[in-house]
ROLUM-705200 format. One record per residue (C-alpha): residue number from 1; residue in three letters; x, y, z. Coordinates in steps of 0.5 Angstrom, whole numbers, plus 500, padded with zeros to 3 digits. Layout:
<pts>
+-----+-----+-----+-----+-----+
|   k |   r |   u |   v |   w |
+-----+-----+-----+-----+-----+
| NUM | ALA |   X |   Y |   Z |
...
+-----+-----+-----+-----+-----+
</pts>
This chain:
<pts>
+-----+-----+-----+-----+-----+
|   k |   r |   u |   v |   w |
+-----+-----+-----+-----+-----+
|   1 | UNK | 117 | 858 | 735 |
|   2 | UNK | 109 | 859 | 735 |
|   3 | UNK | 104 | 854 | 737 |
|   4 | UNK | 099 | 853 | 732 |
|   5 | UNK | 092 | 849 | 732 |
|   6 | UNK | 093 | 848 | 740 |
|   7 | UNK | 087 | 845 | 743 |
|   8 | UNK | 085 | 846 | 751 |
|   9 | UNK | 083 | 841 | 755 |
|  10 | UNK | 075 | 842 | 757 |
|  11 | UNK | 077 | 843 | 765 |
|  12 | UNK | 082 | 848 | 763 |
|  13 | UNK | 077 | 852 | 758 |
|  14 | UNK | 073 | 852 | 764 |
|  15 | UNK | 078 | 854 | 769 |
|  16 | UNK | 080 | 860 | 764 |
|  17 | UNK | 073 | 862 | 763 |
|  18 | UNK | 072 | 862 | 771 |
|  19 | UNK | 079 | 866 | 772 |
|  20 | UNK | 076 | 872 | 767 |
|  21 | UNK | 070 | 872 | 771 |
|  22 | UNK | 073 | 872 | 778 |
|  23 | UNK | 078 | 878 | 775 |
|  24 | UNK | 072 | 882 | 773 |
|  25 | UNK | 069 | 881 | 780 |
|  26 | UNK | 075 | 883 | 784 |
|  27 | UNK | 076 | 889 | 788 |
|  28 | UNK | 071 | 892 | 793 |
|  29 | UNK | 065 | 893 | 788 |
|  30 | UNK | 062 | 892 | 781 |
|  31 | UNK | 065 | 890 | 774 |
|  32 | UNK | 065 | 895 | 768 |
|  33 | UNK | 064 | 895 | 761 |
|  34 | UNK | 068 | 901 | 758 |
|  35 | UNK | 066 | 903 | 751 |
|  36 | UNK | 071 | 907 | 746 |
|  37 | UNK | 072 | 911 | 740 |
|  38 | UNK | 078 | 911 | 736 |
|  39 | UNK | 083 | 906 | 734 |
|  40 | UNK | 083 | 900 | 738 |
|  41 | UNK | 090 | 899 | 742 |
|  42 | UNK | 094 | 893 | 740 |
|  43 | UNK | 094 | 890 | 747 |
|  44 | UNK | 090 | 891 | 753 |
|  45 | UNK | 096 | 894 | 757 |
|  46 | UNK | 096 | 900 | 752 |
|  47 | UNK | 093 | 906 | 753 |
|  48 | UNK | 085 | 906 | 751 |
|  49 | UNK | 082 | 912 | 746 |
|  50 | UNK | 077 | 916 | 748 |
|  51 | UNK | 072 | 913 | 753 |
|  52 | UNK | 064 | 915 | 751 |
|  53 | UNK | 061 | 910 | 756 |
|  54 | UNK | 062 | 906 | 762 |
|  55 | UNK | 057 | 901 | 764 |
|  56 | UNK | 056 | 899 | 771 |
|  57 | UNK | 055 | 891 | 772 |
|  58 | UNK | 052 | 887 | 777 |
|  59 | UNK | 056 | 885 | 783 |
|  60 | UNK | 058 | 879 | 782 |
|  61 | UNK | 058 | 881 | 774 |
|  62 | UNK | 058 | 873 | 772 |
|  63 | UNK | 056 | 867 | 774 |
|  64 | UNK | 060 | 860 | 774 |
|  65 | UNK | 062 | 858 | 767 |
|  66 | UNK | 057 | 852 | 764 |
|  67 | UNK | 058 | 848 | 758 |
|  68 | UNK | 055 | 850 | 752 |
|  69 | UNK | 055 | 844 | 747 |
|  70 | UNK | 052 | 848 | 741 |
|  71 | UNK | 058 | 853 | 741 |
|  72 | UNK | 063 | 848 | 744 |
|  73 | UNK | 065 | 853 | 749 |
|  74 | UNK | 065 | 854 | 757 |
|  75 | UNK | 061 | 860 | 758 |
|  76 | UNK | 061 | 865 | 764 |
|  77 | UNK | 054 | 869 | 763 |
|  78 | UNK | 053 | 876 | 766 |
|  79 | UNK | 049 | 875 | 772 |
|  80 | UNK | 045 | 882 | 770 |
|  81 | UNK | 045 | 888 | 766 |
|  82 | UNK | 051 | 893 | 765 |
|  83 | UNK | 048 | 900 | 765 |
|  84 | UNK | 051 | 906 | 763 |
|  85 | UNK | 046 | 911 | 766 |
|  86 | UNK | 049 | 917 | 763 |
|  87 | UNK | 054 | 917 | 757 |
|  88 | UNK | 059 | 922 | 755 |
|  89 | UNK | 057 | 921 | 747 |
|  90 | UNK | 061 | 921 | 741 |
|  91 | UNK | 060 | 924 | 734 |
|  92 | UNK | 064 | 918 | 731 |
|  93 | UNK | 062 | 910 | 731 |
|  94 | UNK | 065 | 906 | 737 |
|  95 | UNK | 070 | 901 | 736 |
|  96 | UNK | 072 | 897 | 742 |
|  97 | UNK | 071 | 896 | 749 |
|  98 | UNK | 074 | 894 | 756 |
|  99 | UNK | 072 | 890 | 761 |
| 100 | UNK | 075 | 892 | 768 |
| 101 | UNK | 074 | 890 | 775 |
| 102 | UNK | 071 | 896 | 780 |
| 103 | UNK | 078 | 899 | 781 |
| 104 | UNK | 079 | 900 | 773 |
| 105 | UNK | 084 | 894 | 772 |
| 106 | UNK | 083 | 892 | 765 |
| 107 | UNK | 081 | 884 | 765 |
| 108 | UNK | 080 | 884 | 757 |
| 109 | UNK | 079 | 888 | 751 |
| 110 | UNK | 075 | 887 | 745 |
| 111 | UNK | 072 | 890 | 738 |
| 112 | UNK | 065 | 894 | 739 |
| 113 | UNK | 060 | 896 | 734 |
| 114 | UNK | 053 | 895 | 732 |
| 115 | UNK | 055 | 890 | 727 |
| 116 | UNK | 054 | 882 | 728 |
| 117 | UNK | 061 | 879 | 729 |
| 118 | UNK | 064 | 884 | 733 |
| 119 | UNK | 066 | 882 | 741 |
| 120 | UNK | 061 | 887 | 743 |
| 121 | UNK | 055 | 889 | 739 |
| 122 | UNK | 051 | 895 | 741 |
| 123 | UNK | 044 | 897 | 738 |
| 124 | UNK | 047 | 903 | 735 |
| 125 | UNK | 055 | 905 | 734 |
| 126 | UNK | 054 | 912 | 736 |
| 127 | UNK | 052 | 914 | 743 |
| 128 | UNK | 048 | 920 | 744 |
| 129 | UNK | 050 | 924 | 750 |
| 130 | UNK | 047 | 923 | 756 |
| 131 | UNK | 043 | 917 | 753 |
| 132 | UNK | 042 | 910 | 757 |
| 133 | UNK | 046 | 904 | 754 |
| 134 | UNK | 044 | 897 | 757 |
| 135 | UNK | 048 | 891 | 756 |
| 136 | UNK | 044 | 885 | 757 |
| 137 | UNK | 047 | 879 | 754 |
| 138 | UNK | 055 | 879 | 755 |
| 139 | UNK | 058 | 872 | 755 |
| 140 | UNK | 066 | 870 | 756 |
| 141 | UNK | 067 | 864 | 752 |
| 142 | UNK | 073 | 860 | 752 |
| 143 | UNK | 073 | 854 | 746 |
| 144 | UNK | 076 | 847 | 747 |
| 145 | UNK | 078 | 843 | 741 |
| 146 | UNK | 078 | 849 | 736 |
| 147 | UNK | 082 | 849 | 730 |
+-----+-----+-----+-----+-----+
</pts>
């Protein structure tokens, strides 16, 4: 039986946000955001589609989670920009991304495009080869008491 309308206790939401942030910072170096075209895999454990950019984050990538009353979420915000110095480029629109640690272990996967409402919004959905891509705002948000 599936659980519906479960609500996290605030301390648990904070712990989850910090756990995800710490997983990105695991390893010997910096976390990464990898951007892909093609069909988004059903799970973050499945093989991803065509990678078109890898953005390198700061080390550590995220700060400690903080409460945001406006969104009713515990949020871990990037500690600096994620920068893709030289993207391979793509002819079709980007569709998804993966957040990884320095050893490329996937931490999470989400949707990606130039459309508001996706998990990661870029200024353009088509990335030009050798273009610099900069992700300036990245938040790991864990809500509490959401129905």
